[in-house]
C-alpha positions as CSV (number, residue, x, y, z in Angstrom):
1,M,114.8,2.2,-67.4
2,P,118.5,1.3,-67.9
3,K,117.5,-2.1,-69.2
4,R,115.0,-0.7,-71.6
5,R,117.6,1.8,-72.8
6,R,120.1,-1.0,-73.4
7,S,117.5,-3.0,-75.3
8,K,116.6,0.1,-77.4
9,A,120.2,0.8,-78.1
10,F,120.8,-2.8,-79.2
11,W,117.9,-2.7,-81.7
12,N,119.0,0.8,-82.9
13,N,122.5,-0.6,-83.5
14,F,121.0,-3.7,-85.2
15,K,118.9,-1.5,-87.5
16,F,121.5,1.2,-88.1
17,K,122.3,1.5,-91.8
18,Y,125.7,1.8,-93.3
19,K,126.5,3.2,-96.7
20,L,128.7,1.2,-99.0
21,T,130.0,3.2,-101.9
22,I,132.2,2.6,-104.9
23,T,134.2,5.7,-105.9
24,N,136.2,6.5,-109.0
25,E,139.8,6.9,-107.7
26,N,140.7,9.6,-110.2
27,T,137.6,11.8,-110.1
28,L,136.4,10.8,-106.6
29,E,133.0,10.5,-108.2
30,E,130.5,8.1,-106.5
31,I,129.6,5.4,-108.9
32,V,127.4,3.1,-106.7
33,G,126.0,3.7,-103.3
34,L,124.2,1.0,-101.2
35,H,122.6,1.5,-97.8
36,V,122.7,-1.7,-95.7
37,S,122.2,-2.7,-92.1
38,K,122.9,-5.8,-89.9
39,L,119.2,-6.7,-90.1
40,N,119.2,-6.5,-93.9
41,G,122.4,-8.7,-94.1
42,L,120.8,-11.3,-91.8
43,S,117.6,-11.3,-93.9
44,V,119.6,-11.8,-97.1
45,L,121.6,-14.7,-95.5
46,L,118.4,-16.4,-94.2
47,S,116.8,-16.0,-97.6
48,V,119.8,-17.6,-99.4
49,L,119.9,-20.5,-96.9
50,A,116.1,-21.1,-97.4
51,V,116.5,-21.1,-101.2
52,L,119.5,-23.5,-101.0
53,F,117.4,-25.8,-98.6
54,L,114.5,-25.8,-101.0
55,I,116.8,-26.6,-104.0
56,A,118.4,-29.5,-102.0
57,A,115.1,-30.8,-100.9
58,S,113.7,-30.7,-104.4
59,I,116.7,-32.6,-105.8
60,I,116.5,-35.3,-103.1
61,T,112.7,-35.6,-103.5
62,F,112.4,-35.8,-107.3
63,T,115.7,-37.6,-108.1
64,P,117.1,-41.1,-107.4
65,L,119.3,-39.5,-104.7
66,R,116.6,-40.1,-102.1
67,N,117.4,-43.9,-102.4
68,Y,120.7,-43.2,-100.6
69,L,118.9,-41.7,-97.5
70,P,118.1,-44.2,-94.7
71,G,114.4,-45.0,-94.8
72,Y,113.5,-43.5,-98.2
73,M,114.5,-46.4,-100.5
74,N,111.6,-47.3,-102.7
75,S,110.3,-50.9,-103.1
76,E,111.7,-51.3,-106.6
77,V,115.3,-50.5,-105.6
78,R,115.0,-52.6,-102.4
79,S,113.8,-55.5,-104.6
80,Q,116.8,-55.1,-106.9
81,I,119.2,-55.0,-104.0
82,V,117.7,-58.3,-102.6
83,N,117.8,-59.9,-106.0
84,N,121.4,-58.8,-106.5
85,A,122.4,-60.2,-103.1
86,L,120.7,-63.5,-104.0
87,R,122.6,-63.6,-107.3
88,V,125.9,-63.0,-105.6
89,D,125.2,-65.8,-103.1
90,S,124.3,-68.1,-106.0
91,L,127.5,-67.2,-107.8
92,Q,129.5,-67.9,-104.7
93,Q,127.9,-71.3,-104.3
94,V,128.6,-72.1,-108.0
95,L,132.2,-71.0,-107.7
96,G,132.6,-73.2,-104.6
97,K,131.3,-76.2,-106.4
98,Q,133.6,-75.6,-109.3
99,N,136.6,-75.3,-106.9
100,L,135.6,-78.6,-105.3
101,Y,135.2,-80.2,-108.8
102,I,138.7,-79.1,-109.9
103,M,140.2,-80.3,-106.6
104,N,138.7,-83.7,-106.9
105,I,139.7,-84.0,-110.6
106,Q,143.3,-83.3,-109.4
107,D,142.9,-86.0,-106.8
108,I,141.9,-88.5,-109.5
109,F,145.0,-87.6,-111.7
110,S,147.3,-87.8,-108.7
111,G,146.0,-91.2,-107.7
112,K,144.4,-90.3,-104.4
113,V,141.0,-91.4,-105.8
114,R,140.6,-94.6,-107.8
115,I,138.9,-94.0,-111.2
116,D,136.7,-97.1,-110.7
117,S,135.3,-95.6,-107.5
118,V,133.7,-92.6,-109.3
119,Q,130.3,-93.3,-110.8
120,T,129.8,-90.0,-112.6
121,L,131.9,-86.8,-113.0
122,D,128.9,-84.8,-111.6
123,S,129.2,-86.7,-108.3
124,L,132.6,-85.0,-107.8
125,T,131.0,-81.6,-107.6
126,E,129.5,-82.1,-104.1
127,A,132.3,-84.3,-102.9
128,R,135.0,-82.8,-100.5
129,H,138.5,-83.9,-100.0
130,D,137.9,-85.0,-96.4
131,T,134.8,-87.0,-97.3
132,L,136.8,-89.0,-99.9
133,M,138.8,-90.6,-97.2
134,E,137.4,-93.2,-94.8
135,R,136.4,-91.8,-91.4
136,T,137.9,-93.3,-88.3
137,K,135.8,-94.6,-85.4
138,R,136.8,-91.6,-83.3
139,E,135.6,-89.2,-86.0
140,E,132.3,-91.1,-86.3
141,E,131.8,-91.0,-82.6
142,F,132.5,-87.3,-82.4
143,R,130.2,-86.6,-85.3
144,R,127.4,-88.6,-83.7
145,Q,127.7,-86.8,-80.4
146,Y,127.9,-83.4,-82.1
147,E,124.7,-84.0,-84.2
148,E,122.9,-85.3,-81.1
149,N,123.9,-82.2,-79.1
150,E,122.9,-79.8,-81.9
151,K,119.6,-81.6,-82.7
152,Y,117.6,-79.3,-80.4
153,N,120.0,-76.3,-80.3
154,L,118.1,-73.2,-81.3
155,T,121.3,-71.3,-81.9
156,S,122.8,-73.7,-84.4
157,S,124.6,-71.6,-87.1
158,A,124.1,-74.4,-89.6
159,F,120.4,-73.8,-89.7
160,Q,119.7,-71.4,-92.6
161,P,116.2,-70.8,-94.1
162,D,115.6,-70.8,-97.8
163,V,114.7,-67.2,-98.8
164,N,115.2,-67.3,-102.5
165,G,112.7,-65.0,-104.2
166,L,111.3,-63.7,-100.9
167,I,111.1,-59.9,-100.1
168,F,110.8,-58.9,-96.5
169,Y,109.4,-55.5,-95.6
170,R,110.9,-53.5,-92.8
171,P,108.6,-53.8,-89.8
172,A,109.1,-50.2,-88.5
173,R,111.0,-47.1,-89.4
174,G,113.6,-46.3,-86.8
175,M,117.1,-47.2,-85.5
176,V,118.2,-50.6,-84.3
177,S,118.9,-50.3,-80.6
178,D,119.5,-54.0,-79.8
179,H,120.5,-56.8,-82.1
180,F,119.7,-60.5,-82.3
181,D,121.7,-62.6,-79.8
182,A,120.5,-66.2,-79.4
183,E,123.1,-66.9,-76.7
184,K,121.6,-64.2,-74.5
185,K,118.0,-65.5,-75.3
186,H,117.3,-62.3,-77.2
187,F,115.6,-63.8,-80.2
188,G,114.7,-60.5,-81.9
189,T,115.8,-57.1,-83.1
190,D,114.8,-54.0,-81.1
191,I,113.9,-50.9,-83.3
192,A,113.7,-47.6,-81.5
193,A,110.9,-45.6,-83.2
194,N,108.6,-42.7,-82.5
195,P,105.4,-43.5,-80.6
196,N,102.4,-44.3,-82.9
197,E,104.7,-45.1,-85.8
198,S,103.1,-47.8,-88.1
199,V,104.2,-51.4,-87.5
200,L,104.1,-53.2,-90.9
201,A,103.7,-56.9,-91.7
202,T,107.0,-58.2,-93.1
203,M,105.3,-60.5,-95.6
204,D,101.8,-61.7,-96.6
205,G,100.2,-63.9,-94.0
206,T,97.5,-64.6,-91.4
207,V,97.3,-63.1,-87.9
208,I,97.6,-66.1,-85.5
209,L,97.9,-64.1,-82.3
210,S,96.7,-60.6,-81.2
211,T,96.7,-60.2,-77.5
212,Y,98.2,-58.4,-74.5
213,T,100.7,-59.9,-72.0
214,A,102.2,-58.3,-68.8
215,E,105.8,-58.6,-70.0
216,T,105.6,-57.9,-73.7
217,G,102.6,-55.7,-73.7
218,Y,100.5,-55.6,-76.9
219,L,101.7,-58.5,-79.1
220,I,100.8,-59.6,-82.6
221,A,102.1,-62.6,-84.5
222,V,101.6,-63.4,-88.2
223,Q,101.9,-66.8,-89.9
224,H,103.4,-66.7,-93.4
225,N,103.1,-69.3,-96.2
226,Q,106.9,-69.9,-96.4
227,D,107.1,-71.5,-92.9
228,F,108.0,-68.1,-91.4
229,V,106.3,-66.6,-88.3
230,S,106.9,-62.9,-87.5
231,V,106.2,-61.6,-84.0
232,Y,105.8,-57.9,-83.0
233,K,106.0,-57.0,-79.3
234,H,105.6,-53.9,-77.1
235,C,103.1,-52.3,-79.5
236,G,101.1,-49.3,-78.4
237,S,97.9,-50.7,-80.0
238,L,96.9,-53.4,-82.4
239,L,95.1,-52.9,-85.7
240,K,94.4,-56.5,-86.7
241,K,92.6,-59.4,-85.0
242,E,93.3,-63.1,-85.1
243,G,92.4,-64.8,-88.3
244,E,92.7,-61.7,-90.5
245,R,94.7,-61.8,-93.7
246,V,97.4,-59.2,-94.1
247,K,99.6,-58.0,-97.0
248,G,103.3,-57.4,-96.8
249,G,103.9,-53.8,-95.9
250,E,100.4,-53.4,-94.4
251,A,100.0,-51.6,-91.0
252,I,99.0,-54.1,-88.4
253,A,99.9,-52.2,-85.2
254,L,101.4,-49.0,-83.8
255,V,104.7,-48.5,-82.0
256,G,104.4,-48.1,-78.2
257,N,106.0,-48.8,-74.9
258,S,103.7,-51.5,-73.4
259,G,104.8,-54.3,-71.1
260,T,107.1,-54.5,-68.1
261,L,110.1,-55.4,-70.2
262,S,109.9,-52.2,-72.3
263,T,112.0,-49.2,-71.3
264,G,111.0,-46.8,-74.1
265,P,109.0,-46.5,-77.3
266,H,110.3,-49.3,-79.6
267,L,109.3,-52.4,-81.5
268,H,110.7,-55.9,-80.6
269,F,110.6,-57.9,-83.9
270,E,111.2,-61.6,-84.1
271,L,111.4,-63.8,-87.1
272,W,111.0,-67.6,-86.7
273,Y,111.5,-70.3,-89.3
274,K,110.1,-73.8,-88.8
275,G,110.1,-73.3,-85.0
276,R,113.5,-71.8,-84.8
277,P,114.5,-68.1,-84.3
278,V,116.5,-66.5,-87.1
279,N,118.4,-63.2,-87.3
280,S,116.1,-60.9,-89.3
281,E,119.0,-58.5,-90.0
282,K,120.3,-61.0,-92.5
283,Y,117.2,-60.6,-94.7
284,I,115.9,-57.1,-93.9
285,V,117.5,-53.7,-94.5
286,Y,116.7,-51.6,-91.4
């Protein structure tokens, strides 16, 4: 009984109405009277918050502001970003060549390079100051040993694929939980995602492997026409079979937690180019 009385008293206090009045100071005449309660005030507050939320959601949904939210960027804007990045990279290369060209022209005027040793002015664009001087035997030996050691090195930083004009689709919507690290033999990017989230093909290609292994669980690999191979591991289930053609952005599997090496729902995504692993985060906006 005391508990019920306390509960009843609480609700009575919550529903109790107060009268707010505006009175004329000279005549003490009541101008406006308003009956309110705590429940009415809470209802008005929730209504205002709901209206503000709907307005904000409408603005984000039907205006370009949604492109600033992670995961909601449309394909057109993504393509423009990739093209702009490629243009900036091209401008940097052109600027570097121009700097080398000017540097070598200065070497000609200063007498460091003989005029009769230059066949064409264009040949100076790719030339560097250190290559204009004759290498010593020690430098040649060091160069030969270094190139021999790096010949089969999968982690060589000098290896960069040509991605001009290519657009990579994000393989899954989620948060990057582990990054590419060739030194630790982690040749992919881990994306923490919700179970049964769609796994998308990063580019057009043909499924070359669709199987299950004890360590990586359900695994699917796609061969692309640009010498790229994409691999998707720890899937929950596979939607494509070997030999099937897929389009970029098409669902090929579902996110899962399969395999002994998996500790939670995520996608392990690998990108290989001509038999070597590359860091997909340089080409894909996650």
